[in-house]
N, CA, C and O atoms as a GROMACS GRO file, in nm:
protein
  332
    1MET      N    1   0.464  -0.123  -4.770
    1MET     CA    2   0.560  -0.053  -4.814
    1MET      C    3   0.585   0.102  -4.812
    1MET      O    4   0.690   0.161  -4.785
    2GLU      N    5   0.450   0.157  -4.850
    2GLU     CA    6   0.441   0.297  -4.862
    2GLU      C    7   0.441   0.366  -4.731
    2GLU      O    8   0.488   0.479  -4.714
    3LEU      N    9   0.373   0.279  -4.622
    3LEU     CA   10   0.368   0.314  -4.497
    3LEU      C   11   0.505   0.330  -4.444
    3LEU      O   12   0.544   0.438  -4.400
    4GLU      N   13   0.579   0.223  -4.446
    4GLU     CA   14   0.726   0.234  -4.386
    4GLU      C   15   0.798   0.364  -4.476
    4GLU      O   16   0.884   0.434  -4.424
    5HIS      N   17   0.763   0.378  -4.575
    5HIS     CA   18   0.860   0.483  -4.637
    5HIS      C   19   0.823   0.619  -4.574
    5HIS      O   20   0.895   0.710  -4.532
    6ARG      N   21   0.676   0.603  -4.580
    6ARG     CA   22   0.629   0.771  -4.496
    6ARG      C   23   0.696   0.763  -4.336
    6ARG      O   24   0.742   0.864  -4.282
    7ALA      N   25   0.695   0.664  -4.286
    7ALA     CA   26   0.718   0.665  -4.141
    7ALA      C   27   0.897   0.714  -4.142
    7ALA      O   28   0.956   0.800  -4.077
    8TYR      N   29   0.940   0.628  -4.234
    8TYR     CA   30   1.103   0.686  -4.239
    8TYR      C   31   1.135   0.812  -4.289
    8TYR      O   32   1.233   0.879  -4.256
    9TRP      N   33   1.046   0.843  -4.375
    9TRP     CA   34   1.035   0.988  -4.443
    9TRP      C   35   1.022   1.106  -4.318
    9TRP      O   36   1.099   1.200  -4.302
   10ALA      N   37   0.904   1.075  -4.234
   10ALA     CA   38   0.876   1.169  -4.122
   10ALA      C   39   0.988   1.156  -4.023
   10ALA      O   40   1.001   1.254  -3.949
   11MET      N   41   1.077   1.047  -4.002
   11MET     CA   42   1.196   1.053  -3.905
   11MET      C   43   1.302   1.106  -3.942
   11MET      O   44   1.388   1.142  -3.862
   12GLN      N   45   1.315   1.121  -4.102
   12GLN     CA   46   1.420   1.214  -4.124
   12GLN      C   47   1.392   1.342  -4.131
   12GLN      O   48   1.482   1.424  -4.108
   13THR      N   49   1.265   1.383  -4.162
   13THR     CA   50   1.218   1.508  -4.187
   13THR      C   51   1.246   1.574  -4.055
   13THR      O   52   1.324   1.669  -4.043
   14PHE      N   53   1.174   1.515  -3.953
   14PHE     CA   54   1.197   1.590  -3.816
   14PHE      C   55   1.298   1.538  -3.718
   14PHE      O   56   1.296   1.561  -3.597
   15ASN      N   57   1.382   1.471  -3.776
   15ASN     CA   58   1.519   1.442  -3.726
   15ASN      C   59   1.482   1.383  -3.590
   15ASN      O   60   1.529   1.424  -3.483
   16PHE      N   61   1.377   1.265  -3.604
   16PHE     CA   62   1.340   1.214  -3.491
   16PHE      C   63   1.433   1.088  -3.446
   16PHE      O   64   1.460   0.986  -3.510
   17ASP      N   65   1.477   1.130  -3.307
   17ASP     CA   66   1.558   0.973  -3.260
   17ASP      C   67   1.497   0.943  -3.135
   17ASP      O   68   1.486   1.003  -3.028
   18LEU      N   69   1.457   0.820  -3.183
   18LEU     CA   70   1.419   0.713  -3.051
   18LEU      C   71   1.477   0.699  -2.925
   18LEU      O   72   1.417   0.657  -2.826
   19LYS      N   73   1.597   0.735  -2.928
   19LYS     CA   74   1.668   0.668  -2.803
   19LYS      C   75   1.654   0.750  -2.699
   19LYS      O   76   1.640   0.705  -2.586
   20VAL      N   77   1.654   0.909  -2.730
   20VAL     CA   78   1.616   1.006  -2.627
   20VAL      C   79   1.466   0.985  -2.574
   20VAL      O   80   1.447   1.009  -2.455
   21PRO      N   81   1.356   0.940  -2.654
   21PRO     CA   82   1.238   0.923  -2.577
   21PRO      C   83   1.237   0.804  -2.500
   21PRO      O   84   1.164   0.800  -2.400
   22CYS      N   85   1.306   0.706  -2.531
   22CYS     CA   86   1.325   0.550  -2.479
   22CYS      C   87   1.378   0.588  -2.337
   22CYS      O   88   1.321   0.551  -2.235
   23GLU      N   89   1.507   0.677  -2.336
   23GLU     CA   90   1.595   0.675  -2.199
   23GLU      C   91   1.516   0.789  -2.123
   23GLU      O   92   1.556   0.806  -2.008
   24LYS      N   93   1.436   0.852  -2.154
   24LYS     CA   94   1.377   0.949  -2.051
   24LYS      C   95   1.259   0.878  -2.013
   24LYS      O   96   1.226   0.889  -1.894
   25ARG      N   97   1.191   0.810  -2.086
   25ARG     CA   98   1.053   0.724  -2.038
   25ARG      C   99   1.128   0.594  -1.951
   25ARG      O  100   1.057   0.544  -1.865
   26MET      N  101   1.259   0.542  -1.966
   26MET     CA  102   1.301   0.465  -1.854
   26MET      C  103   1.330   0.534  -1.715
   26MET      O  104   1.321   0.489  -1.600
   27LEU      N  105   1.370   0.661  -1.765
   27LEU     CA  106   1.412   0.730  -1.634
   27LEU      C  107   1.310   0.753  -1.551
   27LEU      O  108   1.324   0.737  -1.430
   28GLN      N  109   1.178   0.798  -1.613
   28GLN     CA  110   1.053   0.811  -1.531
   28GLN      C  111   1.001   0.685  -1.482
   28GLN      O  112   0.960   0.687  -1.366
   29ILE      N  113   0.993   0.573  -1.547
   29ILE     CA  114   0.986   0.464  -1.463
   29ILE      C  115   1.044   0.406  -1.347
   29ILE      O  116   0.990   0.330  -1.267
   30ASN      N  117   1.192   0.464  -1.347
   30ASN     CA  118   1.261   0.432  -1.232
   30ASN      C  119   1.236   0.549  -1.114
   30ASN      O  120   1.264   0.526  -0.997
   31GLU      N  121   1.196   0.640  -1.147
   31GLU     CA  122   1.161   0.754  -1.054
   31GLU      C  123   1.038   0.680  -0.994
   31GLU      O  124   1.036   0.661  -0.873
   32MET      N  125   0.951   0.644  -1.060
   32MET     CA  126   0.815   0.602  -1.013
   32MET      C  127   0.823   0.495  -0.925
   32MET      O  128   0.746   0.483  -0.830
   33ASP      N  129   0.925   0.407  -0.956
   33ASP     CA  130   0.970   0.280  -0.883
   33ASP      C  131   1.037   0.332  -0.748
   33ASP      O  132   1.016   0.267  -0.645
   34GLU      N  133   1.096   0.417  -0.745
   34GLU     CA  134   1.175   0.488  -0.628
   34GLU      C  135   1.074   0.501  -0.531
   34GLU      O  136   1.063   0.448  -0.420
   35PHE      N  137   0.975   0.613  -0.613
   35PHE     CA  138   0.868   0.664  -0.534
   35PHE      C  139   0.755   0.560  -0.465
   35PHE      O  140   0.706   0.570  -0.353
   36ARG      N  141   0.737   0.493  -0.534
   36ARG     CA  142   0.666   0.339  -0.476
   36ARG      C  143   0.741   0.263  -0.361
   36ARG      O  144   0.683   0.212  -0.265
   37ASN      N  145   0.850   0.262  -0.378
   37ASN     CA  146   0.937   0.223  -0.280
   37ASN      C  147   0.937   0.300  -0.155
   37ASN      O  148   0.916   0.241  -0.049
   38ASP      N  149   0.958   0.425  -0.158
   38ASP     CA  150   0.947   0.495  -0.040
   38ASP      C  151   0.817   0.494   0.011
   38ASP      O  152   0.811   0.497   0.134
   39ALA      N  153   0.710   0.490  -0.051
   39ALA     CA  154   0.577   0.495   0.008
   39ALA      C  155   0.562   0.384   0.088
   39ALA      O  156   0.516   0.389   0.202
   40TYR      N  157   0.603   0.273   0.026
   40TYR     CA  158   0.587   0.137   0.098
   40TYR      C  159   0.646   0.128   0.193
   40TYR      O  160   0.599   0.064   0.287
   41GLU      N  161   0.792   0.201   0.206
   41GLU     CA  162   0.872   0.194   0.364
   41GLU      C  163   0.804   0.286   0.428
   41GLU      O  164   0.751   0.237   0.528
   42SER      N  165   0.779   0.408   0.412
   42SER     CA  166   0.712   0.497   0.483
   42SER      C  167   0.570   0.433   0.560
   42SER      O  168   0.558   0.449   0.681
   43ALA      N  169   0.476   0.368   0.492
   43ALA     CA  170   0.355   0.285   0.562
   43ALA      C  171   0.418   0.179   0.646
   43ALA      O  172   0.362   0.168   0.755
   44TRP      N  173   0.505   0.106   0.629
   44TRP     CA  174   0.560  -0.001   0.690
   44TRP      C  175   0.606   0.085   0.818
   44TRP      O  176   0.548   0.063   0.924
   45ILE      N  177   0.685   0.162   0.814
   45ILE     CA  178   0.724   0.231   0.937
   45ILE      C  179   0.603   0.271   1.033
   45ILE      O  180   0.596   0.243   1.152
   46TYR      N  181   0.495   0.353   0.949
   46TYR     CA  182   0.389   0.401   1.031
   46TYR      C  183   0.292   0.292   1.108
   46TYR      O  184   0.215   0.307   1.203
   47LYS      N  185   0.323   0.184   1.036
   47LYS     CA  186   0.218   0.048   1.092
   47LYS      C  187   0.292  -0.003   1.205
   47LYS      O  188   0.234  -0.046   1.305
   48ASP      N  189   0.438   0.003   1.193
   48ASP     CA  190   0.511  -0.029   1.308
   48ASP      C  191   0.515   0.045   1.430
   48ASP      O  192   0.521  -0.011   1.539
   49LYS      N  193   0.512   0.173   1.416
   49LYS     CA  194   0.510   0.263   1.518
   49LYS      C  195   0.386   0.254   1.605
   49LYS      O  196   0.381   0.252   1.728
   50THR      N  197   0.261   0.248   1.493
   50THR     CA  198   0.136   0.240   1.550
   50THR      C  199   0.123   0.113   1.628
   50THR      O  200   0.080   0.127   1.742
   51LYS      N  201   0.147   0.014   1.598
   51LYS     CA  202   0.141  -0.124   1.665
   51LYS      C  203   0.193  -0.096   1.786
   51LYS      O  204   0.123  -0.097   1.888
   52ARG      N  205   0.314  -0.070   1.786
   52ARG     CA  206   0.407  -0.048   1.896
   52ARG      C  207   0.342   0.033   2.013
   52ARG      O  208   0.338  -0.015   2.127
   53TRP      N  209   0.293   0.148   1.984
   53TRP     CA  210   0.201   0.225   2.057
   53TRP      C  211   0.101   0.147   2.117
   53TRP      O  212   0.103   0.127   2.238
   54HIS      N  213   0.016   0.100   2.045
   54HIS     CA  214  -0.122   0.039   2.051
   54HIS      C  215  -0.067  -0.077   2.186
   54HIS      O  216  -0.114  -0.082   2.299
   55ASP      N  217   0.034  -0.154   2.135
   55ASP     CA  218   0.041  -0.254   2.243
   55ASP      C  219   0.083  -0.221   2.365
   55ASP      O  220   0.053  -0.286   2.466
   56LYS      N  221   0.164  -0.102   2.365
   56LYS     CA  222   0.198  -0.048   2.473
   56LYS      C  223   0.102  -0.002   2.594
   56LYS      O  224   0.119   0.001   2.716
   57HIS      N  225  -0.016   0.034   2.504
   57HIS     CA  226  -0.119   0.105   2.612
   57HIS      C  227  -0.212   0.006   2.622
   57HIS      O  228  -0.316   0.048   2.674
   58ILE      N  229  -0.214  -0.122   2.589
   58ILE     CA  230  -0.284  -0.219   2.629
   58ILE      C  231  -0.306  -0.272   2.793
   58ILE      O  232  -0.202  -0.305   2.849
   59LEU      N  233  -0.406  -0.281   2.856
   59LEU     CA  234  -0.398  -0.307   2.988
   59LEU      C  235  -0.425  -0.454   3.011
   59LEU      O  236  -0.524  -0.514   2.969
   60LYS      N  237  -0.324  -0.506   3.084
   60LYS     CA  238  -0.365  -0.662   3.104
   60LYS      C  239  -0.450  -0.660   3.221
   60LYS      O  240  -0.428  -0.602   3.327
   61ARG      N  241  -0.584  -0.755   3.175
   61ARG     CA  242  -0.685  -0.788   3.278
   61ARG      C  243  -0.663  -0.921   3.292
   61ARG      O  244  -0.601  -0.993   3.214
   62SER      N  245  -0.728  -0.960   3.418
   62SER     CA  246  -0.765  -1.105   3.448
   62SER      C  247  -0.864  -1.115   3.533
   62SER      O  248  -0.890  -1.035   3.624
   63LEU      N  249  -0.936  -1.235   3.501
   63LEU     CA  250  -1.057  -1.252   3.585
   63LEU      C  251  -1.053  -1.372   3.663
   63LEU      O  252  -1.012  -1.479   3.617
   64LYS      N  253  -1.094  -1.357   3.780
   64LYS     CA  254  -1.051  -1.452   3.894
   64LYS      C  255  -1.183  -1.497   3.943
   64LYS      O  256  -1.273  -1.413   3.937
   65TRP      N  257  -1.208  -1.595   3.982
   65TRP     CA  258  -1.347  -1.642   4.053
   65TRP      C  259  -1.410  -1.566   4.193
   65TRP      O  260  -1.378  -1.588   4.310
   66GLY      N  261  -1.488  -1.492   4.154
   66GLY     CA  262  -1.541  -1.394   4.269
   66GLY      C  263  -1.531  -1.259   4.242
   66GLY      O  264  -1.572  -1.165   4.311
   67ASN      N  265  -1.454  -1.256   4.104
   67ASN     CA  266  -1.491  -1.087   4.035
   67ASN      C  267  -1.632  -1.067   4.015
   67ASN      O  268  -1.705  -1.160   3.981
   68ILE      N  269  -1.678  -0.937   4.036
   68ILE     CA  270  -1.800  -0.904   4.005
   68ILE      C  271  -1.807  -0.811   3.880
   68ILE      O  272  -1.776  -0.692   3.889
   69PHE      N  273  -1.850  -0.871   3.759
   69PHE     CA  274  -1.865  -0.775   3.623
   69PHE      C  275  -1.987  -0.772   3.606
   69PHE      O  276  -2.062  -0.855   3.657
   70TYR      N  277  -2.029  -0.667   3.526
   70TYR     CA  278  -2.152  -0.664   3.461
   70TYR      C  279  -2.152  -0.689   3.324
   70TYR      O  280  -2.056  -0.649   3.258
   71TYR      N  281  -2.248  -0.751   3.270
   71TYR     CA  282  -2.284  -0.757   3.128
   71TYR      C  283  -2.428  -0.722   3.068
   71TYR      O  284  -2.532  -0.710   3.133
   72SER      N  285  -2.415  -0.712   2.957
   72SER     CA  286  -2.532  -0.674   2.913
   72SER      C  287  -2.616  -0.804   2.837
   72SER      O  288  -2.550  -0.890   2.778
   73ILE      N  289  -2.745  -0.811   2.843
   73ILE     CA  290  -2.802  -0.935   2.783
   73ILE      C  291  -2.782  -0.903   2.646
   73ILE      O  292  -2.726  -0.987   2.575
   74GLN      N  293  -2.810  -0.823   2.611
   74GLN     CA  294  -2.813  -0.762   2.451
   74GLN      C  295  -2.695  -0.816   2.385
   74GLN      O  296  -2.699  -0.852   2.267
   75ASP      N  297  -2.570  -0.826   2.471
   75ASP     CA  298  -2.466  -0.868   2.414
   75ASP      C  299  -2.440  -1.011   2.356
   75ASP      O  300  -2.375  -1.046   2.258
   76PHE      N  301  -2.510  -1.083   2.445
   76PHE     CA  302  -2.534  -1.226   2.429
   76PHE      C  303  -2.637  -1.280   2.372
   76PHE      O  304  -2.667  -1.394   2.404
   77GLU      N  305  -2.711  -1.212   2.276
   77GLU     CA  306  -2.836  -1.271   2.221
   77GLU      C  307  -2.809  -1.346   2.103
   77GLU      O  308  -2.886  -1.425   2.046
   78LEU      N  309  -2.686  -1.313   2.070
   78LEU     CA  310  -2.650  -1.389   1.939
   78LEU      C  311  -2.609  -1.545   1.957
   78LEU      O  312  -2.611  -1.618   1.858
   79PHE      N  313  -2.569  -1.598   2.093
   79PHE     CA  314  -2.546  -1.716   2.139
   79PHE      C  315  -2.676  -1.777   2.177
   79PHE      O  316  -2.755  -1.743   2.265
   80LEU      N  317  -2.679  -1.863   2.101
   80LEU     CA  318  -2.809  -1.967   2.160
   80LEU      C  319  -2.785  -2.083   2.277
   80LEU      O  320  -2.870  -2.126   2.355
   81GLY      N  321  -2.665  -2.115   2.270
   81GLY     CA  322  -2.648  -2.208   2.381
   81GLY      C  323  -2.598  -2.166   2.510
   81GLY      O  324  -2.609  -2.049   2.546
   82LYS      N  325  -2.542  -2.257   2.584
   82LYS     CA  326  -2.528  -2.205   2.757
   82LYS      C  327  -2.380  -2.082   2.734
   82LYS      O  328  -2.294  -2.088   2.646
   83LEU      N  329  -2.391  -2.007   2.817
   83LEU     CA  330  -2.259  -1.932   2.866
   83LEU      C  331  -2.167  -2.033   2.961
   83LEU      O  332  -2.061  -1.993   3.009
   0.00000   0.00000   0.00000
């Protein structure tokens, strides 16, 4: 009871209104949400542009019977079976 009385007395003494800090905190939370959404959207746009650029610069290659190509034995050391 004494603790409640002291808290009430402190609020009256300092004219402490809880609505103002609550509204300010809610505004800060909303600003953080907007910032996070903007960052997410920017990252999505960046990834999309990067993927399109990469896909555009891929060269299509096809191997046909009789083509000559070189390979290193070291590349195939992990395979234990036939190639």
